[in-house]
A tleap script that builds the chain and sets N, CA, C and O, in Angstrom:
source leaprc.protein.ff14SB
mol = sequence {
  NMET GLN LEU THR GLN LYS GLN ALA ASP GLU
  PHE TRP ASN ILE ALA ASP ALA ASP GLY ASN
  GLY GLN MET GLN ILE ASN GLU LEU HIE MET
  ALA LEU LYS LYS CYS GLY ALA LYS ILE SER
  ASP LYS GLU LEU ALA LYS MET PHE CYS ASP
  ILE ASP LYS SER GLY ASP ASP ILE ILE THR
  LYS LYS GLU PHE VAL ASP GLU MET VAL ASN
  LYS VAL ASN ARG GLY ASP ALA MET CYS LYS
  LEU PHE LYS LYS TYR ASP ALA SER GLY ASP
  GLY LYS LEU SER ARG ASP GLU VAL ALA LYS
  LEU LEU ALA GLU SER TYR LYS ALA LYS ASP
  PRO LYS GLU VAL LEU ASP ASP PHE LEU LYS
  TYR ALA ASP THR SER ASN ASP GLY VAL ILE
  THR TYR ASP GLU PHE GLU SER PHE PHE CGLY
}
set mol.1.N position { 0.961 -1.040 -0.060 }
set mol.1.CA position { 0.052 -0.054 -0.029 }
set mol.1.C position { 0.930 1.149 0.010 }
set mol.1.O position { 1.798 1.228 0.879 }
set mol.2.N position { 0.770 2.042 -0.826 }
set mol.2.CA position { 1.433 3.424 -0.842 }
set mol.2.C position { 0.539 4.479 -0.763 }
set mol.2.O position { -0.527 4.591 -1.368 }
set mol.3.N position { 1.113 5.346 0.127 }
set mol.3.CA position { 0.454 6.603 0.971 }
set mol.3.C position { 1.214 7.697 0.603 }
set mol.3.O position { 2.431 7.594 0.445 }
set mol.4.N position { 0.650 8.674 0.461 }
set mol.4.CA position { 1.218 10.289 0.292 }
set mol.4.C position { 1.680 10.269 1.679 }
set mol.4.O position { 1.526 9.378 2.514 }
set mol.5.N position { 2.486 11.805 1.825 }
set mol.5.CA position { 2.795 12.001 3.078 }
set mol.5.C position { 1.587 12.458 3.834 }
set mol.5.O position { 1.495 11.945 4.949 }
set mol.6.N position { 0.659 13.278 3.513 }
set mol.6.CA position { -0.404 13.901 4.027 }
set mol.6.C position { -1.532 12.604 4.013 }
set mol.6.O position { -2.270 12.776 4.983 }
set mol.7.N position { -1.861 11.572 3.384 }
set mol.7.CA position { -2.423 10.558 3.853 }
set mol.7.C position { -2.086 9.761 4.824 }
set mol.7.O position { -2.925 9.358 5.630 }
set mol.8.N position { -0.649 9.382 4.884 }
set mol.8.CA position { -0.073 9.084 6.083 }
set mol.8.C position { -0.125 9.611 7.310 }
set mol.8.O position { -0.333 8.860 8.263 }
set mol.9.N position { 0.057 11.015 7.504 }
set mol.9.CA position { -0.283 11.729 8.459 }
set mol.9.C position { -1.830 11.656 9.093 }
set mol.9.O position { -2.024 11.631 10.308 }
set mol.10.N position { -2.938 11.623 8.067 }
set mol.10.CA position { -4.129 11.481 8.274 }
set mol.10.C position { -4.418 10.103 8.801 }
set mol.10.O position { -5.110 10.139 9.818 }
set mol.11.N position { -4.116 9.017 8.437 }
set mol.11.CA position { -4.109 7.864 8.904 }
set mol.11.C position { -3.475 7.625 10.313 }
set mol.11.O position { -4.014 6.925 11.170 }
set mol.12.N position { -2.327 8.245 10.468 }
set mol.12.CA position { -1.367 8.162 11.764 }
set mol.12.C position { -2.569 8.938 12.919 }
set mol.12.O position { -2.942 8.459 13.989 }
set mol.13.N position { -2.873 9.875 12.478 }
set mol.13.CA position { -4.078 10.673 13.387 }
set mol.13.C position { -5.146 9.845 13.695 }
set mol.13.O position { -5.644 9.914 14.819 }
set mol.14.N position { -5.640 8.949 12.735 }
set mol.14.CA position { -7.022 8.166 13.169 }
set mol.14.C position { -6.297 7.280 14.244 }
set mol.14.O position { -6.796 7.314 15.369 }
set mol.15.N position { -4.969 6.336 14.018 }
set mol.15.CA position { -4.600 5.342 14.457 }
set mol.15.C position { -4.169 5.591 15.782 }
set mol.15.O position { -4.362 4.743 16.654 }
set mol.16.N position { -3.481 6.907 16.078 }
set mol.16.CA position { -2.839 7.100 17.255 }
set mol.16.C position { -3.974 7.875 18.085 }
set mol.16.O position { -3.616 8.959 18.544 }
set mol.17.N position { -5.146 7.517 18.311 }
set mol.17.CA position { -6.326 8.076 18.904 }
set mol.17.C position { -5.852 8.576 20.003 }
set mol.17.O position { -6.241 9.721 20.232 }
set mol.18.N position { -4.956 7.993 20.969 }
set mol.18.CA position { -4.720 8.574 22.336 }
set mol.18.C position { -3.596 9.663 22.265 }
set mol.18.O position { -3.453 10.439 23.210 }
set mol.19.N position { -2.906 9.721 21.305 }
set mol.19.CA position { -2.029 11.000 21.210 }
set mol.19.C position { -0.324 10.584 21.858 }
set mol.19.O position { 0.540 11.393 22.196 }
set mol.20.N position { -0.253 9.257 21.871 }
set mol.20.CA position { 1.017 9.024 22.642 }
set mol.20.C position { 2.183 8.922 21.848 }
set mol.20.O position { 3.273 8.802 22.409 }
set mol.21.N position { 2.093 8.955 20.569 }
set mol.21.CA position { 2.904 8.709 19.395 }
set mol.21.C position { 3.440 7.544 19.065 }
set mol.21.O position { 4.564 7.374 18.594 }
set mol.22.N position { 2.316 6.407 19.409 }
set mol.22.CA position { 3.028 5.032 19.354 }
set mol.22.C position { 1.767 4.640 18.595 }
set mol.22.O position { 0.753 5.338 18.582 }
set mol.23.N position { 1.891 3.542 18.001 }
set mol.23.CA position { 0.731 2.449 17.543 }
set mol.23.C position { 0.914 0.982 17.750 }
set mol.23.O position { 1.796 0.250 17.298 }
set mol.24.N position { -0.080 0.705 18.512 }
set mol.24.CA position { -0.102 -0.721 18.543 }
set mol.24.C position { -0.983 -1.526 17.731 }
set mol.24.O position { -1.796 -0.959 17.001 }
set mol.25.N position { -0.916 -2.742 17.775 }
set mol.25.CA position { -1.663 -3.449 16.873 }
set mol.25.C position { -3.196 -3.420 16.806 }
set mol.25.O position { -3.865 -3.511 15.777 }
set mol.26.N position { -3.662 -3.278 18.089 }
set mol.26.CA position { -5.269 -3.032 18.003 }
set mol.26.C position { -5.487 -1.605 17.374 }
set mol.26.O position { -6.382 -1.389 16.556 }
set mol.27.N position { -4.740 -0.795 17.748 }
set mol.27.CA position { -4.782 0.638 16.990 }
set mol.27.C position { -4.931 0.654 15.546 }
set mol.27.O position { -5.884 1.166 14.960 }
set mol.28.N position { -3.692 -0.079 14.858 }
set mol.28.CA position { -3.828 -0.081 13.791 }
set mol.28.C position { -4.946 -0.965 13.012 }
set mol.28.O position { -5.191 -0.753 11.824 }
set mol.29.N position { -5.597 -1.956 13.754 }
set mol.29.CA position { -6.617 -2.674 13.188 }
set mol.29.C position { -8.003 -1.872 13.499 }
set mol.29.O position { -9.019 -2.282 12.937 }
set mol.30.N position { -8.089 -0.725 14.386 }
set mol.30.CA position { -9.076 -0.114 14.625 }
set mol.30.C position { -9.039 0.988 13.605 }
set mol.30.O position { -10.149 1.386 13.254 }
set mol.31.N position { -8.008 1.558 13.063 }
set mol.31.CA position { -8.082 2.553 12.157 }
set mol.31.C position { -8.307 1.850 10.772 }
set mol.31.O position { -9.131 2.324 9.989 }
set mol.32.N position { -7.667 0.854 10.495 }
set mol.32.CA position { -8.091 0.021 9.243 }
set mol.32.C position { -9.663 -0.057 9.075 }
set mol.32.O position { -10.281 0.243 8.054 }
set mol.33.N position { -10.229 -0.547 10.347 }
set mol.33.CA position { -11.625 -0.590 10.192 }
set mol.33.C position { -12.202 0.582 9.923 }
set mol.33.O position { -12.971 0.644 8.963 }
set mol.34.N position { -11.921 1.817 10.778 }
set mol.34.CA position { -12.450 2.890 10.095 }
set mol.34.C position { -12.331 3.490 8.975 }
set mol.34.O position { -13.173 4.329 8.656 }
set mol.35.N position { -11.387 3.221 8.241 }
set mol.35.CA position { -10.940 3.577 6.918 }
set mol.35.C position { -11.706 2.578 5.800 }
set mol.35.O position { -11.681 2.835 4.597 }
set mol.36.N position { -12.422 1.346 6.391 }
set mol.36.CA position { -13.307 0.396 5.712 }
set mol.36.C position { -12.464 -0.752 5.234 }
set mol.36.O position { -13.119 -1.653 4.711 }
set mol.37.N position { -11.161 -0.932 5.290 }
set mol.37.CA position { -10.412 -1.942 5.031 }
set mol.37.C position { -11.020 -3.043 5.842 }
set mol.37.O position { -11.470 -2.873 6.975 }
set mol.38.N position { -11.008 -4.376 5.087 }
set mol.38.CA position { -11.356 -5.828 5.634 }
set mol.38.C position { -10.213 -6.431 5.496 }
set mol.38.O position { -9.759 -6.784 4.407 }
set mol.39.N position { -9.505 -6.642 6.906 }
set mol.39.CA position { -8.197 -7.508 6.853 }
set mol.39.C position { -8.272 -8.758 7.756 }
set mol.39.O position { -8.734 -8.566 8.881 }
set mol.40.N position { -7.950 -9.801 7.486 }
set mol.40.CA position { -7.716 -10.784 8.359 }
set mol.40.C position { -7.029 -10.657 9.597 }
set mol.40.O position { -6.419 -9.602 9.773 }
set mol.41.N position { -7.004 -11.563 10.536 }
set mol.41.CA position { -5.785 -11.368 11.897 }
set mol.41.C position { -4.422 -11.597 10.928 }
set mol.41.O position { -3.462 -10.826 10.911 }
set mol.42.N position { -4.531 -12.639 10.247 }
set mol.42.CA position { -2.929 -13.021 9.592 }
set mol.42.C position { -2.386 -11.848 8.884 }
set mol.42.O position { -1.253 -11.409 9.081 }
set mol.43.N position { -3.323 -11.310 7.969 }
set mol.43.CA position { -2.845 -10.150 7.414 }
set mol.43.C position { -2.349 -8.866 8.234 }
set mol.43.O position { -1.388 -8.135 7.996 }
set mol.44.N position { -3.218 -8.816 9.190 }
set mol.44.CA position { -3.170 -7.603 10.119 }
set mol.44.C position { -1.729 -7.722 10.801 }
set mol.44.O position { -0.944 -6.774 10.800 }
set mol.45.N position { -1.416 -9.075 11.440 }
set mol.45.CA position { -0.294 -9.195 11.855 }
set mol.45.C position { 0.944 -9.022 11.058 }
set mol.45.O position { 1.925 -8.532 11.617 }
set mol.46.N position { 1.005 -9.380 9.782 }
set mol.46.CA position { 2.017 -9.150 8.978 }
set mol.46.C position { 2.333 -8.201 8.513 }
set mol.46.O position { 3.481 -8.017 8.108 }
set mol.47.N position { 1.275 -7.226 8.435 }
set mol.47.CA position { 1.175 -5.772 8.061 }
set mol.47.C position { 1.950 -5.141 9.428 }
set mol.47.O position { 2.915 -4.392 9.277 }
set mol.48.N position { 1.510 -5.461 10.618 }
set mol.48.CA position { 2.185 -4.922 11.523 }
set mol.48.C position { 3.591 -5.241 11.777 }
set mol.48.O position { 4.319 -4.304 12.105 }
set mol.49.N position { 4.156 -6.579 11.663 }
set mol.49.CA position { 5.379 -6.939 11.645 }
set mol.49.C position { 6.318 -6.353 10.433 }
set mol.49.O position { 7.534 -6.264 10.601 }
set mol.50.N position { 5.791 -6.021 9.400 }
set mol.50.CA position { 6.168 -5.507 8.054 }
set mol.50.C position { 6.751 -3.807 8.829 }
set mol.50.O position { 7.947 -3.522 8.893 }
set mol.51.N position { 6.072 -3.238 9.141 }
set mol.51.CA position { 5.652 -1.685 9.839 }
set mol.51.C position { 6.832 -1.547 10.948 }
set mol.51.O position { 7.619 -0.602 10.988 }
set mol.52.N position { 6.821 -2.594 11.794 }
set mol.52.CA position { 7.566 -2.684 13.122 }
set mol.52.C position { 8.910 -2.917 13.048 }
set mol.52.O position { 9.321 -3.935 13.603 }
set mol.53.N position { 9.636 -2.252 12.526 }
set mol.53.CA position { 11.271 -2.846 12.318 }
set mol.53.C position { 12.099 -2.977 13.379 }
set mol.53.O position { 13.089 -3.709 13.393 }
set mol.54.N position { 11.626 -2.104 14.510 }
set mol.54.CA position { 12.308 -2.542 15.788 }
set mol.54.C position { 12.011 -3.784 16.584 }
set mol.54.O position { 12.749 -4.305 17.420 }
set mol.55.N position { 10.889 -4.153 16.219 }
set mol.55.CA position { 10.561 -5.488 16.764 }
set mol.55.C position { 9.977 -5.291 18.015 }
set mol.55.O position { 9.558 -6.349 18.483 }
set mol.56.N position { 9.811 -4.387 18.673 }
set mol.56.CA position { 9.263 -3.928 20.040 }
set mol.56.C position { 7.866 -3.797 20.180 }
set mol.56.O position { 7.543 -3.206 21.211 }
set mol.57.N position { 6.666 -4.278 19.245 }
set mol.57.CA position { 5.514 -4.324 19.181 }
set mol.57.C position { 4.760 -3.236 19.504 }
set mol.57.O position { 3.733 -3.181 20.180 }
set mol.58.N position { 5.574 -2.093 18.773 }
set mol.58.CA position { 5.038 -0.679 19.012 }
set mol.58.C position { 5.722 0.177 17.662 }
set mol.58.O position { 6.920 0.187 17.380 }
set mol.59.N position { 4.762 0.795 17.010 }
set mol.59.CA position { 4.994 1.149 15.368 }
set mol.59.C position { 5.122 2.687 15.848 }
set mol.59.O position { 4.218 3.174 16.527 }
set mol.60.N position { 6.179 3.392 15.511 }
set mol.60.CA position { 6.284 4.830 15.608 }
set mol.60.C position { 5.961 5.143 14.401 }
set mol.60.O position { 5.787 4.359 13.468 }
set mol.61.N position { 5.833 6.846 14.387 }
set mol.61.CA position { 5.636 7.426 13.239 }
set mol.61.C position { 6.491 7.576 12.077 }
set mol.61.O position { 6.157 7.712 10.899 }
set mol.62.N position { 7.639 7.529 12.591 }
set mol.62.CA position { 8.803 7.175 11.707 }
set mol.62.C position { 8.748 5.930 10.777 }
set mol.62.O position { 8.806 5.830 9.552 }
set mol.63.N position { 8.600 4.916 11.884 }
set mol.63.CA position { 8.560 3.264 11.259 }
set mol.63.C position { 7.238 3.388 9.922 }
set mol.63.O position { 7.163 2.845 8.820 }
set mol.64.N position { 6.447 4.223 10.541 }
set mol.64.CA position { 5.056 3.873 9.545 }
set mol.64.C position { 5.316 4.920 8.241 }
set mol.64.O position { 4.887 4.671 7.114 }
set mol.65.N position { 5.883 5.810 8.493 }
set mol.65.CA position { 5.998 6.717 7.152 }
set mol.65.C position { 7.018 5.895 6.558 }
set mol.65.O position { 6.663 5.427 5.476 }
set mol.66.N position { 8.409 5.509 7.005 }
set mol.66.CA position { 9.109 4.937 6.218 }
set mol.66.C position { 8.468 3.688 5.171 }
set mol.66.O position { 8.618 3.542 3.958 }
set mol.67.N position { 7.754 2.924 6.101 }
set mol.67.CA position { 7.157 2.010 5.206 }
set mol.67.C position { 6.047 2.142 4.538 }
set mol.67.O position { 5.717 1.191 3.830 }
set mol.68.N position { 5.135 3.410 4.587 }
set mol.68.CA position { 4.217 3.615 3.820 }
set mol.68.C position { 4.208 4.414 2.717 }
set mol.68.O position { 3.575 4.314 1.666 }
set mol.69.N position { 5.209 5.439 3.201 }
set mol.69.CA position { 5.801 6.367 1.897 }
set mol.69.C position { 6.971 6.351 1.341 }
set mol.69.O position { 7.193 6.430 0.133 }
set mol.70.N position { 7.909 6.228 2.380 }
set mol.70.CA position { 9.480 6.014 1.765 }
set mol.70.C position { 9.735 4.762 1.188 }
set mol.70.O position { 10.606 4.848 0.322 }
set mol.71.N position { 9.271 3.567 1.358 }
set mol.71.CA position { 9.556 2.267 1.021 }
set mol.71.C position { 9.327 2.389 -0.561 }
set mol.71.O position { 10.064 2.103 -1.504 }
set mol.72.N position { 8.115 2.887 -0.504 }
set mol.72.CA position { 7.314 2.735 -1.951 }
set mol.72.C position { 8.598 3.582 -2.777 }
set mol.72.O position { 9.329 2.995 -3.576 }
set mol.73.N position { 8.733 4.931 -2.474 }
set mol.73.CA position { 9.725 5.562 -3.312 }
set mol.73.C position { 10.939 4.540 -3.680 }
set mol.73.O position { 11.208 4.040 -4.773 }
set mol.74.N position { 11.418 4.428 -2.750 }
set mol.74.CA position { 12.634 3.518 -2.902 }
set mol.74.C position { 12.304 2.114 -3.893 }
set mol.74.O position { 13.128 1.751 -4.732 }
set mol.75.N position { 11.180 1.486 -3.711 }
set mol.75.CA position { 10.920 0.590 -4.722 }
set mol.75.C position { 10.952 1.227 -6.180 }
set mol.75.O position { 11.495 0.684 -7.142 }
set mol.76.N position { 10.407 2.244 -6.206 }
set mol.76.CA position { 9.966 2.931 -7.719 }
set mol.76.C position { 11.434 3.316 -7.969 }
set mol.76.O position { 11.758 2.855 -9.063 }
set mol.77.N position { 12.274 3.862 -7.490 }
set mol.77.CA position { 13.861 3.967 -7.768 }
set mol.77.C position { 14.404 2.513 -8.158 }
set mol.77.O position { 15.138 2.417 -9.141 }
set mol.78.N position { 14.088 1.466 -7.471 }
set mol.78.CA position { 14.876 0.154 -7.477 }
set mol.78.C position { 14.470 -0.254 -9.011 }
set mol.78.O position { 15.218 -0.749 -9.854 }
set mol.79.N position { 13.021 0.100 -9.155 }
set mol.79.CA position { 12.346 -0.415 -10.685 }
set mol.79.C position { 12.963 0.232 -11.813 }
set mol.79.O position { 13.273 -0.357 -12.849 }
set mol.80.N position { 13.161 1.639 -11.557 }
set mol.80.CA position { 13.871 2.572 -12.507 }
set mol.80.C position { 15.388 2.181 -13.076 }
set mol.80.O position { 15.904 2.249 -14.192 }
set mol.81.N position { 15.843 1.745 -11.786 }
set mol.81.CA position { 17.591 1.424 -11.901 }
set mol.81.C position { 17.609 0.006 -12.683 }
set mol.81.O position { 18.342 -0.272 -13.632 }
set mol.82.N position { 16.690 -0.787 -12.110 }
set mol.82.CA position { 16.657 -2.184 -13.101 }
set mol.82.C position { 16.704 -1.956 -14.569 }
set mol.82.O position { 17.542 -2.284 -15.409 }
set mol.83.N position { 15.445 -1.229 -14.665 }
set mol.83.CA position { 15.154 -0.890 -16.105 }
set mol.83.C position { 16.405 -0.243 -16.831 }
set mol.83.O position { 16.565 -0.631 -17.988 }
set mol.84.N position { 17.248 0.607 -16.385 }
set mol.84.CA position { 18.303 1.432 -17.059 }
set mol.84.C position { 19.113 0.582 -17.327 }
set mol.84.O position { 19.624 0.532 -18.446 }
set mol.85.N position { 19.436 -0.353 -16.273 }
set mol.85.CA position { 20.691 -1.541 -16.879 }
set mol.85.C position { 20.114 -2.757 -17.677 }
set mol.85.O position { 20.923 -3.549 -18.162 }
set mol.86.N position { 18.810 -2.956 -17.843 }
set mol.86.CA position { 18.388 -3.868 -18.483 }
set mol.86.C position { 18.255 -3.678 -19.951 }
set mol.86.O position { 17.208 -3.652 -20.599 }
set mol.87.N position { 19.653 -3.531 -20.438 }
set mol.87.CA position { 19.790 -3.083 -21.905 }
set mol.87.C position { 18.771 -3.822 -23.147 }
set mol.87.O position { 18.172 -3.312 -24.094 }
set mol.88.N position { 18.876 -5.199 -22.687 }
set mol.88.CA position { 18.027 -5.946 -23.582 }
set mol.88.C position { 16.638 -6.183 -23.545 }
set mol.88.O position { 16.047 -6.825 -24.413 }
set mol.89.N position { 15.946 -5.524 -22.256 }
set mol.89.CA position { 14.502 -5.133 -22.017 }
set mol.89.C position { 14.059 -6.616 -21.779 }
set mol.89.O position { 12.860 -6.848 -21.938 }
set mol.90.N position { 14.986 -7.778 -21.371 }
set mol.90.CA position { 14.017 -9.022 -20.979 }
set mol.90.C position { 13.808 -9.148 -19.784 }
set mol.90.O position { 13.588 -10.303 -19.419 }
set mol.91.N position { 13.795 -8.288 -18.950 }
set mol.91.CA position { 13.296 -8.418 -17.693 }
set mol.91.C position { 14.454 -9.273 -16.734 }
set mol.91.O position { 14.188 -9.781 -15.644 }
set mol.92.N position { 15.732 -9.304 -17.373 }
set mol.92.CA position { 16.612 -9.788 -16.629 }
set mol.92.C position { 18.031 -9.306 -16.851 }
set mol.92.O position { 18.473 -9.039 -17.968 }
set mol.93.N position { 18.722 -9.211 -15.722 }
set mol.93.CA position { 20.061 -8.367 -15.981 }
set mol.93.C position { 21.016 -9.500 -16.070 }
set mol.93.O position { 21.179 -10.333 -15.178 }
set mol.94.N position { 21.757 -9.466 -17.433 }
set mol.94.CA position { 23.023 -10.645 -17.461 }
set mol.94.C position { 24.328 -10.108 -16.762 }
set mol.94.O position { 24.396 -9.002 -16.226 }
set mol.95.N position { 25.337 -11.006 -16.829 }
set mol.95.CA position { 26.277 -10.595 -16.110 }
set mol.95.C position { 27.066 -9.406 -16.656 }
set mol.95.O position { 27.765 -8.751 -15.883 }
set mol.96.N position { 26.974 -9.054 -18.146 }
set mol.96.CA position { 27.316 -7.957 -18.482 }
set mol.96.C position { 26.714 -6.310 -18.323 }
set mol.96.O position { 27.248 -5.210 -18.454 }
set mol.97.N position { 25.427 -6.733 -17.998 }
set mol.97.CA position { 24.824 -5.818 -17.647 }
set mol.97.C position { 24.722 -5.492 -15.988 }
set mol.97.O position { 24.516 -4.322 -15.665 }
set mol.98.N position { 24.822 -6.203 -15.262 }
set mol.98.CA position { 25.431 -6.299 -13.820 }
set mol.98.C position { 26.775 -5.796 -13.591 }
set mol.98.O position { 27.015 -5.070 -12.626 }
set mol.99.N position { 27.723 -6.169 -14.485 }
set mol.99.CA position { 29.101 -5.539 -14.616 }
set mol.99.C position { 28.687 -4.074 -14.893 }
set mol.99.O position { 29.239 -3.282 -14.129 }
set mol.100.N position { 27.972 -3.602 -15.668 }
set mol.100.CA position { 27.859 -2.156 -16.168 }
set mol.100.C position { 27.326 -1.476 -14.877 }
set mol.100.O position { 27.843 -0.447 -14.442 }
set mol.101.N position { 26.194 -2.135 -14.238 }
set mol.101.CA position { 25.374 -1.231 -13.045 }
set mol.101.C position { 26.448 -1.261 -12.006 }
set mol.101.O position { 26.534 -0.133 -11.521 }
set mol.102.N position { 27.359 -2.145 -11.430 }
set mol.102.CA position { 28.192 -2.161 -10.627 }
set mol.102.C position { 29.301 -1.179 -10.708 }
set mol.102.O position { 29.726 -0.485 -9.784 }
set mol.103.N position { 29.752 -1.217 -12.053 }
set mol.103.CA position { 30.976 0.206 -12.602 }
set mol.103.C position { 30.961 1.302 -12.496 }
set mol.103.O position { 31.914 2.064 -12.333 }
set mol.104.N position { 29.492 1.602 -12.605 }
set mol.104.CA position { 28.650 2.980 -12.432 }
set mol.104.C position { 28.176 3.164 -11.027 }
set mol.104.O position { 27.910 4.309 -10.662 }
set mol.105.N position { 28.087 2.501 -10.478 }
set mol.105.CA position { 27.310 2.452 -8.913 }
set mol.105.C position { 28.561 2.328 -8.109 }
set mol.105.O position { 28.458 3.042 -7.111 }
set mol.106.N position { 29.738 1.679 -8.157 }
set mol.106.CA position { 30.653 1.521 -6.969 }
set mol.106.C position { 31.929 2.282 -7.824 }
set mol.106.O position { 32.772 1.452 -8.165 }
set mol.107.N position { 32.118 3.101 -8.069 }
set mol.107.CA position { 33.155 4.076 -8.845 }
set mol.107.C position { 34.327 3.669 -8.147 }
set mol.107.O position { 35.274 3.331 -8.857 }
set mol.108.N position { 34.523 3.612 -6.498 }
set mol.108.CA position { 35.397 3.452 -5.597 }
set mol.108.C position { 35.981 2.229 -5.613 }
set mol.108.O position { 37.147 2.121 -5.232 }
set mol.109.N position { 35.316 1.214 -6.022 }
set mol.109.CA position { 35.838 -0.076 -5.908 }
set mol.109.C position { 35.881 -0.617 -7.517 }
set mol.109.O position { 35.202 -0.142 -8.427 }
set mol.110.N position { 36.817 -1.691 -7.631 }
set mol.110.CA position { 36.536 -2.278 -8.759 }
set mol.110.C position { 35.574 -3.135 -8.943 }
set mol.110.O position { 35.378 -4.059 -8.153 }
set mol.111.N position { 34.894 -2.943 -9.955 }
set mol.111.CA position { 33.665 -3.776 -10.171 }
set mol.111.C position { 33.871 -5.340 -10.111 }
set mol.111.O position { 33.176 -6.230 -9.620 }
set mol.112.N position { 35.066 -5.357 -10.781 }
set mol.112.CA position { 35.261 -6.976 -11.134 }
set mol.112.C position { 35.350 -7.569 -9.878 }
set mol.112.O position { 34.861 -8.699 -9.886 }
set mol.113.N position { 35.862 -7.167 -8.640 }
set mol.113.CA position { 35.993 -7.589 -7.491 }
set mol.113.C position { 34.326 -8.028 -6.814 }
set mol.113.O position { 33.888 -9.099 -6.393 }
set mol.114.N position { 33.843 -6.964 -6.921 }
set mol.114.CA position { 32.287 -7.017 -6.401 }
set mol.114.C position { 31.206 -7.909 -7.514 }
set mol.114.O position { 30.152 -8.452 -7.182 }
set mol.115.N position { 31.720 -7.880 -8.699 }
set mol.115.CA position { 30.669 -8.638 -9.581 }
set mol.115.C position { 30.296 -10.097 -9.151 }
set mol.115.O position { 29.099 -10.380 -9.195 }
set mol.116.N position { 31.237 -11.115 -8.714 }
set mol.116.CA position { 31.218 -12.404 -8.498 }
set mol.116.C position { 30.315 -12.517 -7.227 }
set mol.116.O position { 29.346 -13.266 -7.096 }
set mol.117.N position { 30.826 -11.611 -6.297 }
set mol.117.CA position { 29.998 -11.822 -4.974 }
set mol.117.C position { 28.685 -11.322 -5.099 }
set mol.117.O position { 27.881 -11.962 -4.422 }
set mol.118.N position { 28.064 -10.111 -5.936 }
set mol.118.CA position { 27.279 -9.947 -6.241 }
set mol.118.C position { 26.092 -11.026 -6.777 }
set mol.118.O position { 25.063 -11.337 -6.178 }
set mol.119.N position { 26.507 -11.445 -7.945 }
set mol.119.CA position { 25.988 -12.558 -8.475 }
set mol.119.C position { 25.946 -13.927 -7.573 }
set mol.119.O position { 25.058 -14.779 -7.591 }
set mol.120.N position { 26.831 -13.917 -6.985 }
set mol.120.CA position { 26.633 -15.333 -5.788 }
set mol.120.C position { 25.365 -15.308 -4.858 }
set mol.120.O position { 24.525 -16.176 -4.622 }
set mol.121.N position { 25.526 -13.905 -4.371 }
set mol.121.CA position { 24.132 -13.854 -3.514 }
set mol.121.C position { 23.102 -13.265 -3.921 }
set mol.121.O position { 22.073 -13.409 -3.261 }
set mol.122.N position { 23.086 -12.500 -5.027 }
set mol.122.CA position { 21.814 -12.307 -5.740 }
set mol.122.C position { 21.090 -13.047 -6.581 }
set mol.122.O position { 19.868 -12.903 -6.608 }
set mol.123.N position { 21.635 -13.817 -7.275 }
set mol.123.CA position { 21.245 -14.651 -8.210 }
set mol.123.C position { 20.890 -16.219 -7.430 }
set mol.123.O position { 21.631 -17.200 -7.381 }
set mol.124.N position { 19.580 -16.068 -6.893 }
set mol.124.CA position { 19.087 -16.882 -5.774 }
set mol.124.C position { 18.951 -18.306 -6.619 }
set mol.124.O position { 19.242 -19.367 -6.067 }
set mol.125.N position { 18.422 -18.254 -8.192 }
set mol.125.CA position { 17.927 -19.402 -8.600 }
set mol.125.C position { 19.025 -20.085 -9.553 }
set mol.125.O position { 18.881 -21.124 -10.196 }
set mol.126.N position { 20.105 -19.294 -9.494 }
set mol.126.CA position { 21.611 -19.833 -10.099 }
set mol.126.C position { 21.605 -20.333 -11.535 }
set mol.126.O position { 22.041 -21.377 -12.021 }
set mol.127.N position { 20.962 -19.253 -12.092 }
set mol.127.CA position { 20.589 -19.612 -13.508 }
set mol.127.C position { 21.607 -18.246 -14.425 }
set mol.127.O position { 21.435 -18.068 -15.631 }
set mol.128.N position { 22.358 -17.624 -13.818 }
set mol.128.CA position { 23.245 -16.606 -14.432 }
set mol.128.C position { 22.797 -15.364 -14.660 }
set mol.128.O position { 23.638 -14.505 -14.921 }
set mol.129.N position { 21.512 -15.035 -14.616 }
set mol.129.CA position { 20.811 -13.612 -14.549 }
set mol.129.C position { 20.156 -13.466 -13.338 }
set mol.129.O position { 19.693 -14.325 -12.588 }
set mol.130.N position { 20.184 -12.218 -13.249 }
set mol.130.CA position { 19.429 -11.759 -12.106 }
set mol.130.C position { 17.757 -11.052 -12.405 }
set mol.130.O position { 17.520 -9.930 -12.853 }
set mol.131.N position { 16.925 -11.936 -12.063 }
set mol.131.CA position { 15.560 -11.248 -12.179 }
set mol.131.C position { 15.079 -10.086 -11.322 }
set mol.131.O position { 15.536 -10.003 -10.182 }
set mol.132.N position { 14.210 -9.185 -11.748 }
set mol.132.CA position { 13.949 -8.021 -10.946 }
set mol.132.C position { 13.792 -8.654 -9.546 }
set mol.132.O position { 14.392 -8.109 -8.619 }
set mol.133.N position { 13.010 -9.801 -9.289 }
set mol.133.CA position { 12.497 -10.026 -7.903 }
set mol.133.C position { 13.831 -10.402 -7.225 }
set mol.133.O position { 13.988 -10.059 -6.053 }
set mol.134.N position { 14.601 -10.938 -7.731 }
set mol.134.CA position { 16.130 -11.405 -7.106 }
set mol.134.C position { 17.115 -9.925 -6.817 }
set mol.134.O position { 17.962 -9.667 -5.962 }
set mol.135.N position { 16.527 -9.109 -8.008 }
set mol.135.CA position { 17.360 -7.647 -7.662 }
set mol.135.C position { 16.606 -6.874 -6.328 }
set mol.135.O position { 17.226 -6.263 -5.458 }
set mol.136.N position { 15.193 -7.043 -6.376 }
set mol.136.CA position { 14.524 -6.308 -5.321 }
set mol.136.C position { 14.922 -6.788 -3.693 }
set mol.136.O position { 15.111 -6.112 -2.681 }
set mol.137.N position { 14.955 -8.288 -3.942 }
set mol.137.CA position { 15.025 -8.968 -2.644 }
set mol.137.C position { 16.572 -8.787 -2.236 }
set mol.137.O position { 16.849 -8.715 -1.039 }
set mol.138.N position { 17.430 -8.723 -3.062 }
set mol.138.CA position { 18.923 -8.386 -2.473 }
set mol.138.C position { 19.034 -6.921 -1.930 }
set mol.138.O position { 19.711 -6.713 -0.923 }
set mol.139.N position { 18.371 -5.877 -2.586 }
set mol.139.CA position { 18.695 -4.680 -2.164 }
set mol.139.C position { 17.306 -4.364 -0.938 }
set mol.139.O position { 17.471 -3.532 -0.045 }
set mol.140.N position { 16.462 -4.871 -1.025 }
set mol.140.CA position { 15.058 -4.806 -0.195 }
set mol.140.C position { 15.328 -4.963 1.057 }
set mol.140.O position { 14.421 -4.952 1.890 }
savepdb mol mol.pdb
quit
């Protein structure tokens, strides 16, 4: 779910009804219900855990905004970056395409030193190419 900063602020004000600057799972659930969302307990728990990066069972406004506004922006940037280097347009980054990405992104290091390690960890299917899902998982 993507929110604008204004939408995130509005939702936060609904969810943080007691104004303590924190959101607990029950507050998230009530706010979602007030906004008309139908969500299972399992989906609610996953959403809460995804937002609560500190794992302290409390969502801060920073955690909320980072997940609902900023993370999506990072995702858009990742997609653009992937497409920029996918010269063939096949939805995969070949070894040469990854080498070009690394050469331009890591100017301080020799990209050849990084290439094999990057492919080792990012190419989870071991097929010699990086799909967008692998790319996103590696950097996400």
